[in-house]
OpenMM code with the backbone's topology and positions (N, CA, C; nanometers):
from openmm import Vec3, app, unit

residues = "MET SER GLN LEU GLU THR ASP LEU LEU ALA ALA HIS ALA ALA GLY ASP LYS PRO SER LEU VAL ALA LEU TYR SER MET ALA SER HIS GLN ALA THR ASP LEU ASP ALA ALA CYS PHE TYR ALA VAL TYR ALA TYR ILE PHE ALA LEU GLU ILE ASN HIS PRO LYS GLN THR GLU LEU PHE ASN PHE LEU LYS GLN HIS GLY ARG GLU ALA".split()
positions = [
    Vec3(-2.1790, -0.4751, -0.1566),
    Vec3(-2.1241, -0.4821, -0.2675),
    Vec3(-2.2534, -0.5314, -0.3445),
    Vec3(-2.2909, -0.4740, -0.4914),
    Vec3(-2.3942, -0.5163, -0.5439),
    Vec3(-2.3234, -0.6539, -0.6372),
    Vec3(-2.4183, -0.7333, -0.6875),
    Vec3(-2.3480, -0.8245, -0.8028),
    Vec3(-2.3069, -0.7836, -0.8791),
    Vec3(-2.3136, -0.6794, -0.9345),
    Vec3(-2.2726, -0.6136, -1.0647),
    Vec3(-2.1207, -0.5671, -1.0325),
    Vec3(-2.1379, -0.4788, -0.9213),
    Vec3(-1.9740, -0.4619, -0.8833),
    Vec3(-1.8728, -0.5900, -0.8322),
    Vec3(-1.9404, -0.7093, -0.8016),
    Vec3(-1.8760, -0.8441, -0.7862),
    Vec3(-1.8197, -0.8693, -0.8939),
    Vec3(-1.8980, -0.9018, -1.0356),
    Vec3(-1.8900, -0.9513, -1.1211),
    Vec3(-1.8079, -0.8414, -1.1742),
    Vec3(-1.7827, -0.7260, -1.1746),
    Vec3(-1.7177, -0.6717, -1.2495),
    Vec3(-1.5546, -0.7033, -1.2134),
    Vec3(-1.5552, -0.6588, -1.0303),
    Vec3(-1.4297, -0.7183, -1.0021),
    Vec3(-1.3600, -0.8471, -1.0211),
    Vec3(-1.4772, -0.9728, -1.0550),
    Vec3(-1.3994, -1.0907, -1.0974),
    Vec3(-1.3434, -1.0926, -1.2500),
    Vec3(-1.4281, -1.0197, -1.3313),
    Vec3(-1.3710, -1.0194, -1.4912),
    Vec3(-1.2702, -0.9149, -1.5009),
    Vec3(-1.2234, -0.8265, -1.3913),
    Vec3(-1.0973, -0.7438, -1.4325),
    Vec3(-1.0096, -0.8434, -1.3677),
    Vec3(-1.0401, -0.9524, -1.2485),
    Vec3(-0.9298, -1.0399, -1.2207),
    Vec3(-0.9199, -1.1553, -1.2992),
    Vec3(-0.9917, -1.1935, -1.3766),
    Vec3(-0.9976, -1.2698, -1.4749),
    Vec3(-0.9510, -1.2245, -1.6487),
    Vec3(-0.9116, -1.0635, -1.6289),
    Vec3(-0.8632, -1.0510, -1.7593),
    Vec3(-0.9797, -1.0603, -1.8806),
    Vec3(-1.1339, -1.0865, -1.8254),
    Vec3(-1.2037, -1.0852, -1.9408),
    Vec3(-1.2887, -0.9949, -1.9919),
    Vec3(-1.1978, -0.9643, -2.0898),
    Vec3(-1.2416, -0.7995, -2.1701),
    Vec3(-1.3603, -0.8122, -2.2270),
    Vec3(-1.4539, -0.9210, -2.2598),
    Vec3(-1.5649, -0.9175, -2.3265),
    Vec3(-1.6799, -0.9266, -2.2364),
    Vec3(-1.6615, -0.9853, -2.1161),
    Vec3(-1.7387, -0.9481, -2.0061),
    Vec3(-1.7096, -0.8117, -1.9542),
    Vec3(-1.6050, -0.7519, -1.9494),
    Vec3(-1.5923, -0.6291, -1.9041),
    Vec3(-1.6817, -0.4970, -1.9840),
    Vec3(-1.6930, -0.5416, -2.1040),
    Vec3(-1.7667, -0.4503, -2.2311),
    Vec3(-1.9142, -0.4463, -2.1768),
    Vec3(-1.9594, -0.5821, -2.1770),
    Vec3(-2.0887, -0.6207, -2.1178),
    Vec3(-2.1184, -0.5736, -1.9860),
    Vec3(-2.0212, -0.5598, -1.8897),
    Vec3(-2.0801, -0.5559, -1.7344),
    Vec3(-2.0576, -0.3648, -1.7269),
    Vec3(-1.9818, -0.2922, -1.7756),
    Vec3(-1.9707, -0.1536, -1.7789),
    Vec3(-2.0720, -0.1058, -1.8499),
    Vec3(-2.1366, -0.1792, -1.9855),
    Vec3(-2.2505, -0.1475, -2.0713),
    Vec3(-2.3715, -0.1369, -1.9747),
    Vec3(-2.3734, -0.2463, -1.9194),
    Vec3(-2.4853, -0.2873, -1.7961),
    Vec3(-2.4944, -0.1583, -1.6963),
    Vec3(-2.3664, -0.1609, -1.6329),
    Vec3(-2.3729, -0.0474, -1.5499),
    Vec3(-2.3573, 0.1233, -1.6005),
    Vec3(-2.3411, 0.1095, -1.6978),
    Vec3(-2.3838, 0.2800, -1.7734),
    Vec3(-2.5338, 0.2399, -1.8221),
    Vec3(-2.6458, 0.1439, -1.8670),
    Vec3(-2.7853, 0.1744, -1.8583),
    Vec3(-2.8356, 0.1605, -1.7236),
    Vec3(-2.7830, 0.1418, -1.6181),
    Vec3(-2.8128, 0.1163, -1.5203),
    Vec3(-2.8061, 0.2630, -1.4060),
    Vec3(-2.7173, 0.3275, -1.4546),
    Vec3(-2.6646, 0.4432, -1.4287),
    Vec3(-2.8118, 0.5517, -1.3634),
    Vec3(-2.8131, 0.6338, -1.2818),
    Vec3(-2.9002, 0.6886, -1.2402),
    Vec3(-2.8745, 0.8401, -1.2885),
    Vec3(-2.7710, 0.8779, -1.3072),
    Vec3(-2.7531, 1.0072, -1.3737),
    Vec3(-2.6514, 1.0157, -1.5329),
    Vec3(-2.6588, 1.1096, -1.5755),
    Vec3(-2.5568, 1.1158, -1.7119),
    Vec3(-2.4188, 1.0776, -1.7045),
    Vec3(-2.3635, 1.1924, -1.5800),
    Vec3(-2.2290, 1.1667, -1.5628),
    Vec3(-2.1686, 1.0406, -1.5433),
    Vec3(-2.2491, 0.9839, -1.4420),
    Vec3(-2.2173, 0.8304, -1.4123),
    Vec3(-2.2398, 0.7113, -1.5270),
    Vec3(-2.3558, 0.7565, -1.5918),
    Vec3(-2.3656, 0.6927, -1.7372),
    Vec3(-2.2373, 0.6790, -1.8084),
    Vec3(-2.2026, 0.8104, -1.8462),
    Vec3(-2.0509, 0.8404, -1.9491),
    Vec3(-1.9519, 0.7489, -1.8815),
    Vec3(-1.9301, 0.8059, -1.7276),
    Vec3(-1.8521, 0.6973, -1.6723),
    Vec3(-1.8081, 0.5741, -1.6846),
    Vec3(-1.9116, 0.5075, -1.6830),
    Vec3(-1.8921, 0.3427, -1.7151),
    Vec3(-1.9100, 0.3151, -1.8521),
    Vec3(-1.9875, 0.4145, -1.9341),
    Vec3(-1.9568, 0.3901, -2.0680),
    Vec3(-1.8336, 0.4165, -2.1584),
    Vec3(-1.7537, 0.4758, -2.0889),
    Vec3(-1.5801, 0.5438, -2.1091),
    Vec3(-1.5321, 0.4090, -2.0920),
    Vec3(-1.5129, 0.3318, -2.0031),
    Vec3(-1.4803, 0.2011, -1.9307),
    Vec3(-1.5252, 0.0874, -2.0274),
    Vec3(-1.6367, 0.0871, -2.0885),
    Vec3(-1.7136, -0.0048, -2.1398),
    Vec3(-1.6359, -0.0131, -2.2970),
    Vec3(-1.6378, 0.1462, -2.3484),
    Vec3(-1.5751, 0.1777, -2.5226),
    Vec3(-1.4427, 0.1352, -2.4972),
    Vec3(-1.3504, 0.1423, -2.3777),
    Vec3(-1.1864, 0.1139, -2.3959),
    Vec3(-1.1793, -0.0093, -2.4123),
    Vec3(-1.2383, -0.0945, -2.3237),
    Vec3(-1.2461, -0.2515, -2.3506),
    Vec3(-1.2922, -0.2972, -2.4941),
    Vec3(-1.3908, -0.2228, -2.5423),
    Vec3(-1.4609, -0.2752, -2.6300),
    Vec3(-1.3160, -0.2192, -2.7596),
    Vec3(-1.2839, -0.0982, -2.7622),
    Vec3(-1.1636, -0.1061, -2.9092),
    Vec3(-1.0504, -0.1791, -2.8409),
    Vec3(-1.0150, -0.2233, -2.7180),
    Vec3(-0.9160, -0.3422, -2.6919),
    Vec3(-0.9173, -0.4540, -2.7876),
    Vec3(-1.0667, -0.5036, -2.7672),
    Vec3(-1.0562, -0.6038, -2.8589),
    Vec3(-1.1452, -0.6255, -2.9527),
    Vec3(-1.1635, -0.5136, -3.0460),
    Vec3(-1.2325, -0.5292, -3.1101),
    Vec3(-1.3985, -0.5309, -3.1305),
    Vec3(-1.4633, -0.5188, -3.0142),
    Vec3(-1.6046, -0.5735, -3.0089),
    Vec3(-1.7178, -0.4844, -3.0927),
    Vec3(-1.8119, -0.5704, -3.1083),
    Vec3(-1.9285, -0.4902, -3.1676),
    Vec3(-1.9948, -0.3852, -3.1100),
    Vec3(-1.9737, -0.3929, -2.9882),
    Vec3(-2.0607, -0.2741, -2.9435),
    Vec3(-1.9734, -0.1306, -2.9208),
    Vec3(-1.8520, -0.1659, -2.9568),
    Vec3(-1.7980, -0.0376, -2.9861),
    Vec3(-1.8463, 0.0968, -3.0598),
    Vec3(-1.9431, 0.0880, -3.1431),
    Vec3(-1.9510, 0.1861, -3.2179),
    Vec3(-2.0772, 0.2312, -3.1655),
    Vec3(-2.1860, 0.1681, -3.0943),
    Vec3(-2.2789, 0.1801, -3.0320),
    Vec3(-2.2505, 0.2519, -2.8883),
    Vec3(-2.0973, 0.2366, -2.8599),
    Vec3(-2.0785, 0.3004, -2.7358),
    Vec3(-1.9921, 0.4561, -2.7797),
    Vec3(-1.9419, 0.4516, -2.8623),
    Vec3(-1.8776, 0.5682, -2.9500),
    Vec3(-2.0204, 0.6697, -2.9674),
    Vec3(-2.1119, 0.6402, -3.0109),
    Vec3(-2.2204, 0.7067, -3.0379),
    Vec3(-2.2624, 0.7952, -2.9288),
    Vec3(-2.3094, 0.6607, -2.8117),
    Vec3(-2.3422, 0.7438, -2.7021),
    Vec3(-2.2741, 0.8401, -2.6396),
    Vec3(-2.1493, 0.8163, -2.6155),
    Vec3(-2.0572, 0.8991, -2.5845),
    Vec3(-2.0684, 1.0530, -2.6503),
    Vec3(-2.0335, 1.0084, -2.7906),
    Vec3(-2.0678, 1.1715, -2.8941),
    Vec3(-2.1958, 1.2298, -2.8482),
    Vec3(-2.3116, 1.1505, -2.8208),
    Vec3(-2.4388, 1.2401, -2.7981),
    Vec3(-2.4521, 1.3396, -2.6987),
    Vec3(-2.3370, 1.2745, -2.5974),
    Vec3(-2.3508, 1.3377, -2.4808),
    Vec3(-2.2114, 1.4377, -2.4428),
    Vec3(-2.1493, 1.4360, -2.5524),
    Vec3(-2.0444, 1.5277, -2.5463),
    Vec3(-1.9593, 1.4728, -2.5045),
    Vec3(-1.8702, 1.3364, -2.5139),
    Vec3(-1.7737, 1.3000, -2.3903),
    Vec3(-1.6738, 1.2414, -2.5077),
    Vec3(-1.7200, 1.2401, -2.6336),
    Vec3(-1.6408, 1.1914, -2.7937),
    Vec3(-1.6546, 1.3337, -2.8656),
    Vec3(-1.5609, 1.3427, -2.9369),
    Vec3(-1.5172, 1.4319, -3.0340),
    Vec3(-1.5588, 1.3380, -3.1855),
] * unit.nanometer
topology = app.Topology()
chain = topology.addChain("A")
for resn in residues:
    res = topology.addResidue(resn, chain)
    for name in ("N", "CA", "C"):
        topology.addAtom(name, app.Element.getBySymbol(name[0]), res)
């Protein structure tokens, strides 16, 4: 298991939504294909919306650009 996966599991266990936004965003940027990048970005976006995180607009725009958001 990668460090990123370990950190994601720990953040989920702790309910640390700001870290989940950051970690899923990082996973999206590190993804090797567009589908994977969008998969992780969706999760980052969901958590960002839940806590009104400043990255929500950036994540929305990324998903919209790639046809994953209307």
